[in-house]
C-alpha positions in Angstrom: 117.8 124.1 100.5 120.3 123.4 103.2 119.8 120.0 105.0 122.5 119.9 107.6 125.8 121.5 108.5 129.1 120.3 109.9 132.3 122.1 110.8 133.6 122.3 107.2 130.7 121.2 105.1 127.0 121.4 104.5 124.5 119.4 102.5 122.0 121.0 100.3 119.5 119.8 97.8 120.7 119.3 94.2 119.3 121.7 91.6 119.7 121.6 87.8 122.5 124.2 88.3 124.6 121.2 89.6 124.5 119.4 86.3 128.1 120.2 85.3 129.3 119.0 88.7 127.3 115.7 88.4 128.7 115.2 84.9 132.2 115.4 86.3 131.5 113.3 89.5 129.8 110.4 87.8 132.5 110.1 85.2 135.5 110.0 87.6 137.6 106.8 87.5 136.6 105.9 91.1 132.9 106.3 90.4 133.1 104.3 87.2 135.1 101.5 88.9 133.1 101.1 92.1 129.6 102.4 91.3 129.4 102.0 87.5 128.6 103.9 84.4 125.3 105.8 84.7 125.4 106.9 81.0 125.7 110.5 81.9 127.8 112.0 79.1 126.3 115.4 78.6 124.8 118.3 80.6 121.4 117.2 79.4 122.1 113.6 80.7 123.2 115.1 84.0 120.0 117.2 84.3 117.9 114.1 83.6 120.0 112.1 86.2 119.2 114.8 88.8 115.5 115.2 87.8 114.8 111.4 87.8 117.0 110.7 90.9 117.6 113.0 93.8 115.1 115.7 92.9 112.4 113.1 92.4 113.3 111.4 95.7 113.0 114.7 97.6 109.4 114.9 96.5 108.5 111.2 96.9 110.5 110.3 100.0 111.5 113.5 101.7 115.2 112.8 101.3 117.7 111.8 98.6 121.3 112.4 97.7 122.5 115.9 98.4 125.4 118.1 97.2 128.3 118.2 99.7 129.5 121.8 99.8 132.8 122.8 101.1 132.1 125.9 103.2 135.6 127.5 102.5 135.4 127.3 98.7 131.6 127.2 98.5 131.9 124.5 95.8 130.4 121.1 95.5 133.0 118.4 96.4 130.8 115.3 96.4 127.4 113.8 97.2 126.0 112.1 100.3 122.5 111.1 101.3 119.8 108.5 101.5 118.0 106.5 98.9 115.1 104.2 99.0 115.9 101.4 96.5 113.2 99.0 95.3 115.6 96.2 95.7 116.5 96.8 99.3 114.1 96.6 102.3 115.8 99.5 104.1 116.9 103.0 103.4 120.5 103.1 102.0 123.2 105.7 102.8 125.6 106.5 100.0 128.4 108.9 99.3 130.9 109.8 96.6 133.6 112.5 96.3 135.8 113.9 93.7 139.0 111.7 93.7 141.4 114.5 94.8 139.2 115.0 98.0 139.1 111.3 99.1 140.9 110.5 102.4 140.7 114.1 103.8 138.1 113.4 106.4 135.2 114.9 104.4 133.5 111.5 104.0 133.5 110.7 107.7 132.4 114.2 108.6 129.4 114.3 106.3 128.4 110.6 106.4 128.3 110.5 110.2 126.2 113.7 110.2 123.9 112.2 107.5 123.4 109.0 109.6 122.6 111.1 112.7 120.1 113.1 110.6 118.5 109.9 109.3 118.0 108.5 112.8 117.2 111.6 114.8 115.4 114.0 112.4 113.9 111.6 109.8 113.3 109.0 112.5 114.4 106.1 110.2 114.9 103.0 112.3 117.5 101.2 110.2 120.0 102.3 107.6 122.0 100.0 105.2 125.0 100.6 103.0 126.0 98.6 99.9 129.5 98.6 98.7 131.7 96.9 96.1 134.0 94.5 98.1 137.0 96.0 96.3 136.3 99.5 97.5 138.5 99.4 100.6 138.2 103.2 101.3 134.4 103.1 101.3 134.3 99.9 103.4 136.6 101.6 105.9 134.3 104.7 106.1 131.2 102.6 106.4 132.7 100.8 109.4 134.0 104.0 110.9 130.4 105.4 111.0 129.4 102.4 113.0 127.8 100.1 110.4 128.3 96.4 110.7 128.8 93.9 107.9 125.8 91.6 107.5 126.0 89.6 104.3 126.9 89.5 100.6 124.0 90.3 98.3 123.4 90.1 94.5 122.5 93.6 93.4 121.6 95.4 90.1 120.9 94.3 86.6 124.3 92.5 86.4 123.7 90.9 89.8 126.9 92.2 91.1 128.0 90.8 94.4 128.1 93.6 97.0 128.7 93.8 100.7 125.6 94.8 102.8 126.2 96.7 106.0 123.5 97.8 108.5 122.9 99.9 111.5 119.8 100.3 113.7 118.9 103.3 115.7 118.5 103.0 119.4 
């Protein structure tokens, strides 16, 4: 199911057919460095990751992380979307791309459209983003879509220190 469309990309819901792509994406060096190991090491792990993550969120919340599809190649190149985390008071926007596609404008194109979708279609009043302070490219993108740094927070089982950005709709 297609969620939104931009000039070069569209977002669609993940399906179990995306398991091979997820297996690749969550094991890239940038994902492992900045997001962390999600223990997805087989197609079965990837299917469970999708079932218990994005696909479950579509049903429970009406949104989740989506596959970013390049219109030209018709292939998945990343993920972008919204997540309701138990540990954050607001909905979180997130994104990740295959390493060879970072810094080509895809992130800005789809993240800004996703933010617009969250505010104008889903009518979410406030969106946050959390990011590893060493992830300069993601920090740059978060700022470029108009989010403002608010504070450092402890996050996750290891209580990693992350930057929290926020934006409120008008």
